[in-house]
mmCIF file of the N, C-alpha and C atoms, coordinates in Angstrom:
data_MODEL
# 
_entry.id   MODEL 
# 
loop_
_atom_site.group_PDB 
_atom_site.id 
_atom_site.type_symbol 
_atom_site.label_atom_id 
_atom_site.label_alt_id 
_atom_site.label_comp_id 
_atom_site.label_asym_id 
_atom_site.label_entity_id 
_atom_site.label_seq_id 
_atom_site.pdbx_PDB_ins_code 
_atom_site.Cartn_x 
_atom_site.Cartn_y 
_atom_site.Cartn_z 
_atom_site.occupancy 
_atom_site.B_iso_or_equiv 
_atom_site.pdbx_formal_charge 
_atom_site.auth_seq_id 
_atom_site.auth_comp_id 
_atom_site.auth_asym_id 
_atom_site.auth_atom_id 
_atom_site.pdbx_PDB_model_num 
ATOM 1   N N  . MET A 1 1  ? 106.214 33.736 109.887 1.00 0.00 ? 1  MET A N  1 
ATOM 2   C CA . MET A 1 1  ? 106.094 35.144 109.650 1.00 0.00 ? 1  MET A CA 1 
ATOM 3   C C  . MET A 1 1  ? 105.038 35.416 108.602 1.00 0.00 ? 1  MET A C  1 
ATOM 4   N N  . ASN A 1 2  ? 104.456 36.581 108.716 1.00 0.00 ? 2  ASN A N  1 
ATOM 5   C CA . ASN A 1 2  ? 103.423 36.976 107.769 1.00 0.00 ? 2  ASN A CA 1 
ATOM 6   C C  . ASN A 1 2  ? 103.921 38.058 106.814 1.00 0.00 ? 2  ASN A C  1 
ATOM 7   N N  . ASP A 1 3  ? 105.222 38.118 106.568 1.00 0.00 ? 3  ASP A N  1 
ATOM 8   C CA . ASP A 1 3  ? 105.758 39.141 105.678 1.00 0.00 ? 3  ASP A CA 1 
ATOM 9   C C  . ASP A 1 3  ? 105.294 38.901 104.255 1.00 0.00 ? 3  ASP A C  1 
ATOM 10  N N  . ASP A 1 4  ? 104.811 39.952 103.658 1.00 0.00 ? 4  ASP A N  1 
ATOM 11  C CA . ASP A 1 4  ? 104.351 39.882 102.284 1.00 0.00 ? 4  ASP A CA 1 
ATOM 12  C C  . ASP A 1 4  ? 105.548 39.994 101.352 1.00 0.00 ? 4  ASP A C  1 
ATOM 13  N N  . PRO A 1 5  ? 105.793 38.997 100.489 1.00 0.00 ? 5  PRO A N  1 
ATOM 14  C CA . PRO A 1 5  ? 106.953 39.042 99.598  1.00 0.00 ? 5  PRO A CA 1 
ATOM 15  C C  . PRO A 1 5  ? 106.948 40.271 98.680  1.00 0.00 ? 5  PRO A C  1 
ATOM 16  N N  . ARG A 1 6  ? 105.744 40.746 98.302  1.00 0.00 ? 6  ARG A N  1 
ATOM 17  C CA . ARG A 1 6  ? 105.685 41.928 97.440  1.00 0.00 ? 6  ARG A CA 1 
ATOM 18  C C  . ARG A 1 6  ? 106.216 43.152 98.176  1.00 0.00 ? 6  ARG A C  1 
ATOM 19  N N  . LYS A 1 7  ? 105.900 43.223 99.450  1.00 0.00 ? 7  LYS A N  1 
ATOM 20  C CA . LYS A 1 7  ? 106.356 44.353 100.259 1.00 0.00 ? 7  LYS A CA 1 
ATOM 21  C C  . LYS A 1 7  ? 107.874 44.318 100.400 1.00 0.00 ? 7  LYS A C  1 
ATOM 22  N N  . LEU A 1 8  ? 108.428 43.143 100.583 1.00 0.00 ? 8  LEU A N  1 
ATOM 23  C CA . LEU A 1 8  ? 109.865 42.970 100.710 1.00 0.00 ? 8  LEU A CA 1 
ATOM 24  C C  . LEU A 1 8  ? 110.570 43.376 99.415  1.00 0.00 ? 8  LEU A C  1 
ATOM 25  N N  . ARG A 1 9  ? 110.038 42.938 98.281  1.00 0.00 ? 9  ARG A N  1 
ATOM 26  C CA . ARG A 1 9  ? 110.636 43.306 96.990  1.00 0.00 ? 9  ARG A CA 1 
ATOM 27  C C  . ARG A 1 9  ? 110.581 44.811 96.774  1.00 0.00 ? 9  ARG A C  1 
ATOM 28  N N  . HIS A 1 10 ? 109.456 45.420 97.172  1.00 0.00 ? 10 HIS A N  1 
ATOM 29  C CA . HIS A 1 10 ? 109.303 46.872 97.025  1.00 0.00 ? 10 HIS A CA 1 
ATOM 30  C C  . HIS A 1 10 ? 110.354 47.596 97.860  1.00 0.00 ? 10 HIS A C  1 
ATOM 31  N N  . THR A 1 11 ? 110.580 47.148 99.088  1.00 0.00 ? 11 THR A N  1 
ATOM 32  C CA . THR A 1 11 ? 111.576 47.766 99.964  1.00 0.00 ? 11 THR A CA 1 
ATOM 33  C C  . THR A 1 11 ? 112.975 47.605 99.380  1.00 0.00 ? 11 THR A C  1 
ATOM 34  N N  . GLN A 1 12 ? 113.286 46.423 98.848  1.00 0.00 ? 12 GLN A N  1 
ATOM 35  C CA . GLN A 1 12 ? 114.596 46.196 98.254  1.00 0.00 ? 12 GLN A CA 1 
ATOM 36  C C  . GLN A 1 12 ? 114.811 47.092 97.034  1.00 0.00 ? 12 GLN A C  1 
ATOM 37  N N  . LYS A 1 13 ? 113.763 47.287 96.230  1.00 0.00 ? 13 LYS A N  1 
ATOM 38  C CA . LYS A 1 13 ? 113.878 48.152 95.060  1.00 0.00 ? 13 LYS A CA 1 
ATOM 39  C C  . LYS A 1 13 ? 114.140 49.594 95.493  1.00 0.00 ? 13 LYS A C  1 
ATOM 40  N N  . GLU A 1 14 ? 113.458 50.036 96.544  1.00 0.00 ? 14 GLU A N  1 
ATOM 41  C CA . GLU A 1 14 ? 113.663 51.399 97.040  1.00 0.00 ? 14 GLU A CA 1 
ATOM 42  C C  . GLU A 1 14 ? 115.098 51.584 97.528  1.00 0.00 ? 14 GLU A C  1 
ATOM 43  N N  . GLU A 1 15 ? 115.621 50.605 98.254  1.00 0.00 ? 15 GLU A N  1 
ATOM 44  C CA . GLU A 1 15 ? 116.982 50.692 98.764  1.00 0.00 ? 15 GLU A CA 1 
ATOM 45  C C  . GLU A 1 15 ? 117.990 50.719 97.625  1.00 0.00 ? 15 GLU A C  1 
ATOM 46  N N  . THR A 1 16 ? 117.785 49.888 96.622  1.00 0.00 ? 16 THR A N  1 
ATOM 47  C CA . THR A 1 16 ? 118.688 49.851 95.473  1.00 0.00 ? 16 THR A CA 1 
ATOM 48  C C  . THR A 1 16 ? 118.647 51.179 94.728  1.00 0.00 ? 16 THR A C  1 
ATOM 49  N N  . ALA A 1 17 ? 117.465 51.731 94.555  1.00 0.00 ? 17 ALA A N  1 
ATOM 50  C CA . ALA A 1 17 ? 117.335 53.014 93.869  1.00 0.00 ? 17 ALA A CA 1 
ATOM 51  C C  . ALA A 1 17 ? 118.009 54.119 94.664  1.00 0.00 ? 17 ALA A C  1 
ATOM 52  N N  . SER A 1 18 ? 117.863 54.080 95.965  1.00 0.00 ? 18 SER A N  1 
ATOM 53  C CA . SER A 1 18 ? 118.482 55.077 96.823  1.00 0.00 ? 18 SER A CA 1 
ATOM 54  C C  . SER A 1 18 ? 120.005 54.996 96.745  1.00 0.00 ? 18 SER A C  1 
ATOM 55  N N  . GLU A 1 19 ? 120.539 53.794 96.771  1.00 0.00 ? 19 GLU A N  1 
ATOM 56  C CA . GLU A 1 19 ? 121.994 53.611 96.661  1.00 0.00 ? 19 GLU A CA 1 
ATOM 57  C C  . GLU A 1 19 ? 122.496 54.090 95.305  1.00 0.00 ? 19 GLU A C  1 
ATOM 58  N N  . LEU A 1 20 ? 121.737 53.810 94.252  1.00 0.00 ? 20 LEU A N  1 
ATOM 59  C CA . LEU A 1 20 ? 122.128 54.235 92.914  1.00 0.00 ? 20 LEU A CA 1 
ATOM 60  C C  . LEU A 1 20 ? 122.130 55.754 92.821  1.00 0.00 ? 20 LEU A C  1 
ATOM 61  N N  . ASP A 1 21 ? 121.132 56.410 93.394  1.00 0.00 ? 21 ASP A N  1 
ATOM 62  C CA . ASP A 1 21 ? 121.085 57.869 93.412  1.00 0.00 ? 21 ASP A CA 1 
ATOM 63  C C  . ASP A 1 21 ? 122.300 58.433 94.126  1.00 0.00 ? 21 ASP A C  1 
ATOM 64  N N  . HIS A 1 22 ? 122.661 57.829 95.244  1.00 0.00 ? 22 HIS A N  1 
ATOM 65  C CA . HIS A 1 22 ? 123.809 58.297 96.026  1.00 0.00 ? 22 HIS A CA 1 
ATOM 66  C C  . HIS A 1 22 ? 125.097 58.180 95.216  1.00 0.00 ? 22 HIS A C  1 
ATOM 67  N N  . VAL A 1 23 ? 125.299 57.074 94.545  1.00 0.00 ? 23 VAL A N  1 
ATOM 68  C CA . VAL A 1 23 ? 126.504 56.865 93.737  1.00 0.00 ? 23 VAL A CA 1 
ATOM 69  C C  . VAL A 1 23 ? 126.532 57.854 92.583  1.00 0.00 ? 23 VAL A C  1 
ATOM 70  N N  . GLN A 1 24 ? 125.381 58.103 91.966  1.00 0.00 ? 24 GLN A N  1 
ATOM 71  C CA . GLN A 1 24 ? 125.339 59.041 90.850  1.00 0.00 ? 24 GLN A CA 1 
ATOM 72  C C  . GLN A 1 24 ? 125.638 60.463 91.319  1.00 0.00 ? 24 GLN A C  1 
ATOM 73  N N  . LYS A 1 25 ? 125.186 60.828 92.513  1.00 0.00 ? 25 LYS A N  1 
ATOM 74  C CA . LYS A 1 25 ? 125.472 62.147 93.053  1.00 0.00 ? 25 LYS A CA 1 
ATOM 75  C C  . LYS A 1 25 ? 126.962 62.318 93.307  1.00 0.00 ? 25 LYS A C  1 
ATOM 76  N N  . LEU A 1 26 ? 127.633 61.240 93.629  1.00 0.00 ? 26 LEU A N  1 
ATOM 77  C CA . LEU A 1 26 ? 129.070 61.289 93.864  1.00 0.00 ? 26 LEU A CA 1 
ATOM 78  C C  . LEU A 1 26 ? 129.852 61.300 92.561  1.00 0.00 ? 26 LEU A C  1 
ATOM 79  N N  . GLY A 1 27 ? 129.146 61.230 91.459  1.00 0.00 ? 27 GLY A N  1 
ATOM 80  C CA . GLY A 1 27 ? 129.829 61.233 90.168  1.00 0.00 ? 27 GLY A CA 1 
ATOM 81  C C  . GLY A 1 27 ? 130.284 59.844 89.767  1.00 0.00 ? 27 GLY A C  1 
ATOM 82  N N  . GLY A 1 28 ? 129.772 58.828 90.430  1.00 0.00 ? 28 GLY A N  1 
ATOM 83  C CA . GLY A 1 28 ? 130.157 57.466 90.106  1.00 0.00 ? 28 GLY A CA 1 
ATOM 84  C C  . GLY A 1 28 ? 131.575 57.147 90.546  1.00 0.00 ? 28 GLY A C  1 
ATOM 85  N N  . GLU A 1 29 ? 132.188 58.051 91.287  1.00 0.00 ? 29 GLU A N  1 
ATOM 86  C CA . GLU A 1 29 ? 133.575 57.883 91.697  1.00 0.00 ? 29 GLU A CA 1 
ATOM 87  C C  . GLU A 1 29 ? 133.644 57.093 93.001  1.00 0.00 ? 29 GLU A C  1 
ATOM 88  N N  . THR A 1 30 ? 134.466 56.073 92.997  1.00 0.00 ? 30 THR A N  1 
ATOM 89  C CA . THR A 1 30 ? 134.711 55.337 94.234  1.00 0.00 ? 30 THR A CA 1 
ATOM 90  C C  . THR A 1 30 ? 136.197 55.397 94.525  1.00 0.00 ? 30 THR A C  1 
ATOM 91  N N  . LYS A 1 31 ? 136.521 55.395 95.792  1.00 0.00 ? 31 LYS A N  1 
ATOM 92  C CA . LYS A 1 31 ? 137.924 55.455 96.199  1.00 0.00 ? 31 LYS A CA 1 
ATOM 93  C C  . LYS A 1 31 ? 138.210 54.306 97.132  1.00 0.00 ? 31 LYS A C  1 
ATOM 94  N N  . GLU A 1 32 ? 139.401 53.795 97.009  1.00 0.00 ? 32 GLU A N  1 
ATOM 95  C CA . GLU A 1 32 ? 139.866 52.782 97.945  1.00 0.00 ? 32 GLU A CA 1 
ATOM 96  C C  . GLU A 1 32 ? 141.048 53.354 98.698  1.00 0.00 ? 32 GLU A C  1 
ATOM 97  N N  . PHE A 1 33 ? 141.088 53.094 99.976  1.00 0.00 ? 33 PHE A N  1 
ATOM 98  C CA . PHE A 1 33 ? 142.150 53.605 100.822 1.00 0.00 ? 33 PHE A CA 1 
ATOM 99  C C  . PHE A 1 33 ? 142.970 52.442 101.350 1.00 0.00 ? 33 PHE A C  1 
ATOM 100 N N  . SER A 1 34 ? 144.274 52.646 101.376 1.00 0.00 ? 34 SER A N  1 
ATOM 101 C CA . SER A 1 34 ? 145.154 51.566 101.825 1.00 0.00 ? 34 SER A CA 1 
ATOM 102 C C  . SER A 1 34 ? 145.248 51.496 103.338 1.00 0.00 ? 34 SER A C  1 
ATOM 103 N N  . SER A 1 35 ? 144.828 52.589 104.010 1.00 0.00 ? 35 SER A N  1 
ATOM 104 C CA . SER A 1 35 ? 144.882 52.568 105.468 1.00 0.00 ? 35 SER A CA 1 
ATOM 105 C C  . SER A 1 35 ? 143.796 53.479 106.025 1.00 0.00 ? 35 SER A C  1 
ATOM 106 N N  . VAL A 1 36 ? 143.539 53.315 107.296 1.00 0.00 ? 36 VAL A N  1 
ATOM 107 C CA . VAL A 1 36 ? 142.554 54.146 107.975 1.00 0.00 ? 36 VAL A CA 1 
ATOM 108 C C  . VAL A 1 36 ? 143.044 55.589 108.014 1.00 0.00 ? 36 VAL A C  1 
ATOM 109 N N  . ASP A 1 37 ? 144.334 55.769 108.216 1.00 0.00 ? 37 ASP A N  1 
ATOM 110 C CA . ASP A 1 37 ? 144.897 57.124 108.248 1.00 0.00 ? 37 ASP A CA 1 
ATOM 111 C C  . ASP A 1 37 ? 144.644 57.852 106.934 1.00 0.00 ? 37 ASP A C  1 
ATOM 112 N N  . GLU A 1 38 ? 144.823 57.149 105.841 1.00 0.00 ? 38 GLU A N  1 
ATOM 113 C CA . GLU A 1 38 ? 144.595 57.745 104.528 1.00 0.00 ? 38 GLU A CA 1 
ATOM 114 C C  . GLU A 1 38 ? 143.123 58.149 104.380 1.00 0.00 ? 38 GLU A C  1 
ATOM 115 N N  . LEU A 1 39 ? 142.225 57.307 104.833 1.00 0.00 ? 39 LEU A N  1 
ATOM 116 C CA . LEU A 1 39 ? 140.799 57.612 104.802 1.00 0.00 ? 39 LEU A CA 1 
ATOM 117 C C  . LEU A 1 39 ? 140.490 58.860 105.625 1.00 0.00 ? 39 LEU A C  1 
ATOM 118 N N  . LEU A 1 40 ? 141.039 58.939 106.824 1.00 0.00 ? 40 LEU A N  1 
ATOM 119 C CA . LEU A 1 40 ? 140.783 60.084 107.698 1.00 0.00 ? 40 LEU A CA 1 
ATOM 120 C C  . LEU A 1 40 ? 141.360 61.367 107.116 1.00 0.00 ? 40 LEU A C  1 
ATOM 121 N N  . GLN A 1 41 ? 142.526 61.293 106.504 1.00 0.00 ? 41 GLN A N  1 
ATOM 122 C CA . GLN A 1 41 ? 143.118 62.471 105.886 1.00 0.00 ? 41 GLN A CA 1 
ATOM 123 C C  . GLN A 1 41 ? 142.261 62.964 104.729 1.00 0.00 ? 41 GLN A C  1 
ATOM 124 N N  . HIS A 1 42 ? 141.766 62.037 103.928 1.00 0.00 ? 42 HIS A N  1 
ATOM 125 C CA . HIS A 1 42 ? 140.889 62.402 102.816 1.00 0.00 ? 42 HIS A CA 1 
ATOM 126 C C  . HIS A 1 42 ? 139.602 63.036 103.345 1.00 0.00 ? 42 HIS A C  1 
ATOM 127 N N  . ASP A 1 43 ? 139.049 62.441 104.367 1.00 0.00 ? 43 ASP A N  1 
ATOM 128 C CA . ASP A 1 43 ? 137.816 62.955 104.954 1.00 0.00 ? 43 ASP A CA 1 
ATOM 129 C C  . ASP A 1 43 ? 138.017 64.358 105.527 1.00 0.00 ? 43 ASP A C  1 
ATOM 130 N N  . ALA A 1 44 ? 139.150 64.583 106.178 1.00 0.00 ? 44 ALA A N  1 
ATOM 131 C CA . ALA A 1 44 ? 139.437 65.893 106.758 1.00 0.00 ? 44 ALA A CA 1 
ATOM 132 C C  . ALA A 1 44 ? 139.539 66.971 105.678 1.00 0.00 ? 44 ALA A C  1 
ATOM 133 N N  . LYS A 1 45 ? 140.042 66.612 104.515 1.00 0.00 ? 45 LYS A N  1 
ATOM 134 C CA . LYS A 1 45 ? 140.139 67.570 103.409 1.00 0.00 ? 45 LYS A CA 1 
ATOM 135 C C  . LYS A 1 45 ? 138.764 67.898 102.829 1.00 0.00 ? 45 LYS A C  1 
ATOM 136 N N  . GLU A 1 46 ? 137.863 66.915 102.844 1.00 0.00 ? 46 GLU A N  1 
ATOM 137 C CA . GLU A 1 46 ? 136.570 67.068 102.194 1.00 0.00 ? 46 GLU A CA 1 
ATOM 138 C C  . GLU A 1 46 ? 135.494 67.708 103.075 1.00 0.00 ? 46 GLU A C  1 
ATOM 139 N N  . VAL A 1 47 ? 135.591 67.523 104.375 1.00 0.00 ? 47 VAL A N  1 
ATOM 140 C CA . VAL A 1 47 ? 134.531 67.968 105.282 1.00 0.00 ? 47 VAL A CA 1 
ATOM 141 C C  . VAL A 1 47 ? 134.839 69.366 105.802 1.00 0.00 ? 47 VAL A C  1 
ATOM 142 N N  . VAL A 1 48 ? 133.839 70.234 105.695 1.00 0.00 ? 48 VAL A N  1 
ATOM 143 C CA . VAL A 1 48 ? 133.969 71.587 106.223 1.00 0.00 ? 48 VAL A CA 1 
ATOM 144 C C  . VAL A 1 48 ? 133.323 71.607 107.610 1.00 0.00 ? 48 VAL A C  1 
ATOM 145 N N  . VAL A 1 49 ? 134.121 71.947 108.608 1.00 0.00 ? 49 VAL A N  1 
ATOM 146 C CA . VAL A 1 49 ? 133.623 71.987 109.979 1.00 0.00 ? 49 VAL A CA 1 
ATOM 147 C C  . VAL A 1 49 ? 132.924 73.334 110.201 1.00 0.00 ? 49 VAL A C  1 
ATOM 148 N N  . PRO A 1 50 ? 131.686 73.320 110.701 1.00 0.00 ? 50 PRO A N  1 
ATOM 149 C CA . PRO A 1 50 ? 131.003 74.577 110.975 1.00 0.00 ? 50 PRO A CA 1 
ATOM 150 C C  . PRO A 1 50 ? 131.800 75.413 111.984 1.00 0.00 ? 50 PRO A C  1 
ATOM 151 N N  . PRO A 1 51 ? 131.830 76.737 111.809 1.00 0.00 ? 51 PRO A N  1 
ATOM 152 C CA . PRO A 1 51 ? 132.638 77.598 112.674 1.00 0.00 ? 51 PRO A CA 1 
ATOM 153 C C  . PRO A 1 51 ? 132.343 77.442 114.165 1.00 0.00 ? 51 PRO A C  1 
ATOM 154 N N  . ALA A 1 52 ? 131.078 77.295 114.530 1.00 0.00 ? 52 ALA A N  1 
ATOM 155 C CA . ALA A 1 52 ? 130.728 77.160 115.949 1.00 0.00 ? 52 ALA A CA 1 
ATOM 156 C C  . ALA A 1 52 ? 131.345 75.896 116.546 1.00 0.00 ? 52 ALA A C  1 
ATOM 157 N N  . ILE A 1 53 ? 131.343 74.819 115.787 1.00 0.00 ? 53 ILE A N  1 
ATOM 158 C CA . ILE A 1 53 ? 131.926 73.564 116.266 1.00 0.00 ? 53 ILE A CA 1 
ATOM 159 C C  . ILE A 1 53 ? 133.447 73.707 116.353 1.00 0.00 ? 53 ILE A C  1 
ATOM 160 N N  . ALA A 1 54 ? 134.047 74.368 115.381 1.00 0.00 ? 54 ALA A N  1 
ATOM 161 C CA . ALA A 1 54 ? 135.500 74.557 115.392 1.00 0.00 ? 54 ALA A CA 1 
ATOM 162 C C  . ALA A 1 54 ? 135.934 75.339 116.629 1.00 0.00 ? 54 ALA A C  1 
ATOM 163 N N  . VAL A 1 55 ? 135.172 76.368 116.997 1.00 0.00 ? 55 VAL A N  1 
ATOM 164 C CA . VAL A 1 55 ? 135.502 77.166 118.177 1.00 0.00 ? 55 VAL A CA 1 
ATOM 165 C C  . VAL A 1 55 ? 135.421 76.300 119.433 1.00 0.00 ? 55 VAL A C  1 
ATOM 166 N N  . LYS A 1 56 ? 134.333 75.553 119.577 1.00 0.00 ? 56 LYS A N  1 
ATOM 167 C CA . LYS A 1 56 ? 134.170 74.691 120.758 1.00 0.00 ? 56 LYS A CA 1 
ATOM 168 C C  . LYS A 1 56 ? 135.268 73.632 120.826 1.00 0.00 ? 56 LYS A C  1 
ATOM 169 N N  . LEU A 1 57 ? 135.620 73.071 119.680 1.00 0.00 ? 57 LEU A N  1 
ATOM 170 C CA . LEU A 1 57 ? 136.663 72.052 119.644 1.00 0.00 ? 57 LEU A CA 1 
ATOM 171 C C  . LEU A 1 57 ? 138.009 72.642 120.061 1.00 0.00 ? 57 LEU A C  1 
ATOM 172 N N  . ASN A 1 58 ? 138.328 73.812 119.542 1.00 0.00 ? 58 ASN A N  1 
ATOM 173 C CA . ASN A 1 58 ? 139.591 74.462 119.916 1.00 0.00 ? 58 ASN A CA 1 
ATOM 174 C C  . ASN A 1 58 ? 139.618 74.805 121.400 1.00 0.00 ? 58 ASN A C  1 
ATOM 175 N N  . GLU A 1 59 ? 138.496 75.219 121.965 1.00 0.00 ? 59 GLU A N  1 
ATOM 176 C CA . GLU A 1 59 ? 138.429 75.499 123.407 1.00 0.00 ? 59 GLU A CA 1 
ATOM 177 C C  . GLU A 1 59 ? 138.671 74.224 124.210 1.00 0.00 ? 59 GLU A C  1 
ATOM 178 N N  . SER A 1 60 ? 138.061 73.135 123.785 1.00 0.00 ? 60 SER A N  1 
ATOM 179 C CA . SER A 1 60 ? 138.238 71.859 124.483 1.00 0.00 ? 60 SER A CA 1 
ATOM 180 C C  . SER A 1 60 ? 139.682 71.391 124.421 1.00 0.00 ? 60 SER A C  1 
ATOM 181 N N  . ILE A 1 61 ? 140.288 71.523 123.254 1.00 0.00 ? 61 ILE A N  1 
ATOM 182 C CA . ILE A 1 61 ? 141.667 71.084 123.085 1.00 0.00 ? 61 ILE A CA 1 
ATOM 183 C C  . ILE A 1 61 ? 142.606 71.913 123.950 1.00 0.00 ? 61 ILE A C  1 
ATOM 184 N N  . SER A 1 62 ? 142.322 73.203 124.073 1.00 0.00 ? 62 SER A N  1 
ATOM 185 C CA . SER A 1 62 ? 143.217 74.072 124.837 1.00 0.00 ? 62 SER A CA 1 
ATOM 186 C C  . SER A 1 62 ? 143.214 73.756 126.331 1.00 0.00 ? 62 SER A C  1 
ATOM 187 N N  . THR A 1 63 ? 142.167 73.100 126.828 1.00 0.00 ? 63 THR A N  1 
ATOM 188 C CA . THR A 1 63 ? 142.107 72.768 128.250 1.00 0.00 ? 63 THR A CA 1 
ATOM 189 C C  . THR A 1 63 ? 142.801 71.448 128.582 1.00 0.00 ? 63 THR A C  1 
ATOM 190 N N  . LEU A 1 64 ? 143.217 70.701 127.573 1.00 0.00 ? 64 LEU A N  1 
ATOM 191 C CA . LEU A 1 64 ? 143.902 69.436 127.813 1.00 0.00 ? 64 LEU A CA 1 
ATOM 192 C C  . LEU A 1 64 ? 145.296 69.694 128.369 1.00 0.00 ? 64 LEU A C  1 
ATOM 193 N N  . PRO A 1 65 ? 145.795 68.814 129.222 1.00 0.00 ? 65 PRO A N  1 
ATOM 194 C CA . PRO A 1 65 ? 147.160 68.982 129.721 1.00 0.00 ? 65 PRO A CA 1 
ATOM 195 C C  . PRO A 1 65 ? 148.152 68.874 128.558 1.00 0.00 ? 65 PRO A C  1 
ATOM 196 N N  . LYS A 1 66 ? 149.210 69.641 128.628 1.00 0.00 ? 66 LYS A N  1 
ATOM 197 C CA . LYS A 1 66 ? 150.186 69.691 127.531 1.00 0.00 ? 66 LYS A CA 1 
ATOM 198 C C  . LYS A 1 66 ? 150.950 68.382 127.372 1.00 0.00 ? 66 LYS A C  1 
ATOM 199 N N  . SER A 1 67 ? 151.449 67.831 128.464 1.00 0.00 ? 67 SER A N  1 
ATOM 200 C CA . SER A 1 67 ? 152.124 66.540 128.361 1.00 0.00 ? 67 SER A CA 1 
ATOM 201 C C  . SER A 1 67 ? 151.732 65.705 129.580 1.00 0.00 ? 67 SER A C  1 
ATOM 202 N N  . PRO A 1 68 ? 151.119 64.578 129.324 1.00 0.00 ? 68 PRO A N  1 
ATOM 203 C CA . PRO A 1 68 ? 150.719 63.734 130.451 1.00 0.00 ? 68 PRO A CA 1 
ATOM 204 C C  . PRO A 1 68 ? 151.942 63.201 131.190 1.00 0.00 ? 68 PRO A C  1 
ATOM 205 N N  . GLU A 1 69 ? 151.756 62.946 132.478 1.00 0.00 ? 69 GLU A N  1 
ATOM 206 C CA . GLU A 1 69 ? 152.871 62.447 133.272 1.00 0.00 ? 69 GLU A CA 1 
ATOM 207 C C  . GLU A 1 69 ? 153.372 61.101 132.758 1.00 0.00 ? 69 GLU A C  1 
ATOM 208 N N  . LYS A 1 70 ? 152.467 60.183 132.469 1.00 0.00 ? 70 LYS A N  1 
ATOM 209 C CA . LYS A 1 70 ? 152.803 58.872 131.911 1.00 0.00 ? 70 LYS A CA 1 
ATOM 210 C C  . LYS A 1 70 ? 151.622 58.412 131.071 1.00 0.00 ? 70 LYS A C  1 
ATOM 211 N N  . PRO A 1 71 ? 151.891 57.725 129.982 1.00 0.00 ? 71 PRO A N  1 
ATOM 212 C CA . PRO A 1 71 ? 150.778 57.139 129.234 1.00 0.00 ? 71 PRO A CA 1 
ATOM 213 C C  . PRO A 1 71 ? 150.046 56.109 130.104 1.00 0.00 ? 71 PRO A C  1 
ATOM 214 N N  . TRP A 1 72 ? 148.770 55.945 129.866 1.00 0.00 ? 72 TRP A N  1 
ATOM 215 C CA . TRP A 1 72 ? 147.958 55.035 130.685 1.00 0.00 ? 72 TRP A CA 1 
ATOM 216 C C  . TRP A 1 72 ? 148.515 53.618 130.686 1.00 0.00 ? 72 TRP A C  1 
ATOM 217 N N  . TRP A 1 73 ? 149.047 53.188 129.521 1.00 0.00 ? 73 TRP A N  1 
ATOM 218 C CA . TRP A 1 73 ? 149.534 51.810 129.455 1.00 0.00 ? 73 TRP A CA 1 
ATOM 219 C C  . TRP A 1 73 ? 150.812 51.625 130.270 1.00 0.00 ? 73 TRP A C  1 
ATOM 220 N N  . LYS A 1 74 ? 151.602 52.686 130.399 1.00 0.00 ? 74 LYS A N  1 
ATOM 221 C CA . LYS A 1 74 ? 152.801 52.573 131.233 1.00 0.00 ? 74 LYS A CA 1 
ATOM 222 C C  . LYS A 1 74 ? 152.420 52.534 132.710 1.00 0.00 ? 74 LYS A C  1 
ATOM 223 N N  . LYS A 1 75 ? 151.372 53.242 133.066 1.00 0.00 ? 75 LYS A N  1 
ATOM 224 C CA . LYS A 1 75 ? 150.907 53.209 134.452 1.00 0.00 ? 75 LYS A CA 1 
ATOM 225 C C  . LYS A 1 75 ? 150.459 51.802 134.834 1.00 0.00 ? 75 LYS A C  1 
ATOM 226 N N  . ILE A 1 76 ? 149.801 51.153 133.914 1.00 0.00 ? 76 ILE A N  1 
ATOM 227 C CA . ILE A 1 76 ? 149.256 49.812 134.205 1.00 0.00 ? 76 ILE A CA 1 
ATOM 228 C C  . ILE A 1 76 ? 150.367 48.757 134.237 1.00 0.00 ? 76 ILE A C  1 
ATOM 229 N N  . PHE A 1 77 ? 151.286 48.814 133.265 1.00 0.00 ? 77 PHE A N  1 
ATOM 230 C CA . PHE A 1 77 ? 152.268 47.739 133.108 1.00 0.00 ? 77 PHE A CA 1 
ATOM 231 C C  . PHE A 1 77 ? 153.611 47.992 133.781 1.00 0.00 ? 77 PHE A C  1 
ATOM 232 N N  . SER A 1 78 ? 153.842 49.161 134.311 1.00 0.00 ? 78 SER A N  1 
ATOM 233 C CA . SER A 1 78 ? 155.143 49.435 134.912 1.00 0.00 ? 78 SER A CA 1 
ATOM 234 C C  . SER A 1 78 ? 155.229 48.786 136.295 1.00 0.00 ? 78 SER A C  1 
ATOM 235 N N  . ALA A 1 79 ? 156.422 48.419 136.667 1.00 0.00 ? 79 ALA A N  1 
ATOM 236 C CA . ALA A 1 79 ? 156.642 47.839 137.993 1.00 0.00 ? 79 ALA A CA 1 
ATOM 237 C C  . ALA A 1 79 ? 156.579 48.963 139.016 1.00 0.00 ? 79 ALA A C  1 
ATOM 238 N N  . GLN A 1 80 ? 155.875 48.702 140.088 1.00 0.00 ? 80 GLN A N  1 
ATOM 239 C CA . GLN A 1 80 ? 155.676 49.762 141.070 1.00 0.00 ? 80 GLN A CA 1 
ATOM 240 C C  . GLN A 1 80 ? 156.511 49.577 142.291 1.00 0.00 ? 80 GLN A C  1 
# 
């Protein structure tokens, strides 16, 4: 390869600086979550959904069947 080591170091410095800026913007606060559900709940509290997307999402949800006849896994594994 003909990669210039100076160029590589420059790119690494830029990435490190960018990550540091991001952490500082967050207030230096890091959170650990014990489960994926906890992460998703936290994310749902923090993220504001644009009104247009919320309307489309609610329309999509309203067209779903209320109760499926059988879960997909029961269809596959049940004796026929």
